[in-house]
N, C-alpha and C positions, 0 to 999 in steps of 0.2 A: 733210676730208669722209669719211664712212663708206664702206667698200668694198661696193658692190652686187654680190652674187654672182650668178652665172648661175643659170638654172632648174636644180633638181636638184643644185646644188653645195653639199652639207651636209657635206663632210668637215672643214670648219673650225668646225663647229657645237662650242661648248664648253659642257659641262653646267653647270660652275661659274659662268660668266658668266650663263647663263640663270636658274640659281637666284637669284644676286644681283639680276639685272634685274627678275625677275618674282615671286619668291616670298619670299626670306628677309629682305631689307632691310625696315625698318619701313615705308616708303612702299609697298613692293610688298605686304606683308602685309596692309597696310590697305586696298588696292585689291581684294584677293581676298576680303575679309570678306563683300561682298554675294554672292560666289559660294557661300560656305559656308552662307549663309542659305538661298539658293535650292535647293541641294541638300538641306538640311534640310526645307525645305517640300515639295519634291517626293517624297522618300521617305516622309515622314510623313503628308502630306495624301492622297496617293494610295495609301498602305499599300503600297509596292513591298517586294517581298521575293522570295527564290528560293534556290535551291542554289548557283548558279554565276554569277559576274559576271566579265565581261571588260572591261578598260579599253584601248581601242584608241588607240595614239599615247601612251603615258604620258609620255614624255619622262623627265626626271630627277626629277619631283616626284609625289608621292602624295597631295597635299592634297585631290583631288577624291574620294578613297576613304575619308576620315575618318569620314563618315556612313554610307557604304554598308557598313562594317565591322559595323555592328549589324543588318544586314538581310539578309546572305547568309551562307552556310556556306563558300564558296570564292571566292577572288578571284585573278584571273589578270591579270598586266600584260603589255603587249605594246609593242613599239618597233622602228622601222624601224633606227635609227642604232646601230651597234656601240658607241659612246662612252656612250650612254644606256643601253643594256643593261647595260654594265659598272657605271655609276653606281647603277642599281637593284640589281643583285646585291650591290654593296659596302653599299649601305643595308640589305638583307635580312640581310647578315652582321654589321650592327652597326658598319660602317667609315664610314658616311656619316650625317649627321643630316638630319631635315626641319625645316620651320618649327614650332617648338613654339608660338608665339603662335596659329597657325591651328588647331592640335589643341586648345588650351585654348578658343578661341572656339566651336569645334564643340561641345564638351563643356558650355560654359556654356549653349548653346541648348538642349541635352538634359536639362540639369538636373544636371550633373556627379555622377556616382556613382563615377567612378574618377579616378586621377591621369594626367597626361599620358603618363608613361613606361609606365603600365599600358595605355593605349589604343594606343600605339605598338608595344608587345609584342602586343597582340591582333591588330593589323593584320598585323604580320610574320607571325604564326602562321597567318593565314587566306590569306596569299599563297601559293598552291600551285605557281605557276610564273610564269616571266618568259620570254615567247615573243618570237621575232623575227616582225615583221609587215610585210606590204606591201598597203596598202589598194587599190592599183591592181591587184592580182592577183584572179583570180575565186576563189582560194582564199587569202584573206589570211593566214591562219596554218598552211597546209598541212594535214596530217592530225593535228594536234596533240590533237583530241578525237575522232577517227574519225567515227562518225555521229552522236554526241551533240550537242545543241544547248544553247544558253545561254539563261539566263532574263532577264539584263539586260546590255546593252552600254552603257558610258560613253565618250564620246570628246570631249575638249575642245582645241578650236584645233588639231586635228591634219590633218584632211582637207584643208581649204583651203591647207595648205603642201605637199601631196603632189602637186598638180596644178595647172594653170594655165588651165583653162576651166571654165565651169559645166557642160558635158556630161561632162567628165572627173570632176568633183565628184559628178554624179548617179551616174555609173558606180561610183564608190567606194562611194556609200551603198548601191547595189545589192549590191555585193561583201560588204560587212560584213553585210547583211541576211540573207545565206544562213547566217550563224552562229547566229541567233536562233530559238528556238521560235516556233511560231504563238502569238500573243498575248503574245510577249515584249516587254520594253520596251527603248526606245533613249533614253538621255539625251545630248543633243548640244549642246555649247557652240560657238558660231561667232562670228567677227569679220565686221562688215558694212562695205561701202564703203571698202575699202582694199585695198592690195596689197603691202604690205611690212612687215616686222618686224625689229627690231634685236637681235643678241646680241653682247655684247661690242663690238667695233669693227665687225662685220660686218652688213650689211643683207641680207635673204633676201627673194625674191618669194614671193606668194601669189596665189591667185585672188581677184579682186574679187567679192564677192556682195551680192546684196540679200535681203530677207526673203522676197520672192516666188521667188527663185531657189531658195532652200533648201527652202521648203514644196512647191514644184513637184517638187523632186527626191525628197522623201520620199514624195509621193503616188505618183510613177511607180514607187518602189521597193516599194510595198505597205504603206506605213505611214498610220495614222490619226493626227493630231496631238491630243495631249489637253491639253497646256498650254504657254504660251510666256511669256516675260518678256524685256524689253529694257532694257539700261542704256545711257545715252548715254556718250560719251567723257568728258564733265564729270564723270560720277559714277565713272569709272574712268580716273583721270588718269595716263597713262603716256607719258614722252617717247620710248619705244622703239618705239611704234606708229603707224600712219598711219591706222588704222581709226576710224570715228566713232562706233561702237556696238557692243554686245555682245548676242548673241541666245542664249536659252537655251530649249531645247525638250525636251518629253517626248512621245515618240510610241510607239504600239503597233503591232506587226506584225500585219497582218490574215491573211496566209497564208503 
């Protein structure tokens, strides 16, 4: 039986196991292709662009930023766990690889004007910082940007693993909203109706969320929802998750 870790016990989180379970295996990469399609639609259909984008809770993977690379000037990664921060630094230094099939798929959707290695080089060049983040803090990245704000924030499957109540989730949304410019955009990926996920041999807790929970938290934090999509678990088959569906939201900050 898998070892269910206590709330907040992430010292055992292994980025290499995460990459295998959720990103780089053939099954995992196929599961992620719908997310690549959704990101492609969001950025292009809504003409998202800006100077500066922050990915909140990057983990060890940058696949959610393949499309974003074409639409912003600067990208900042952020992560709570030291082992994931180190993995990202190793990737930026060329010592770790990402999933080339997902890069290839994103470029296929775009009409392919570059090679996979060229796109990865572009992404590394646009990553201007890899920052520690704590979404439970009123200043999630401290004073990294001073008084300057961001144009776009992306966060995928991060916040529900950092807290264990819906109220706590809403407070985290409020915290990261302080980093955005007025009229800035939040792209949020969330898991619905489940409370554990597995990495390697360990299971970790997460907060159980419904669509209404997430939409209510966004409204209270001053966002208007622009677009949503949902994928059932049968469309994203993973033996490592207890969630029954996956929710993708584009929201704009009103104030």
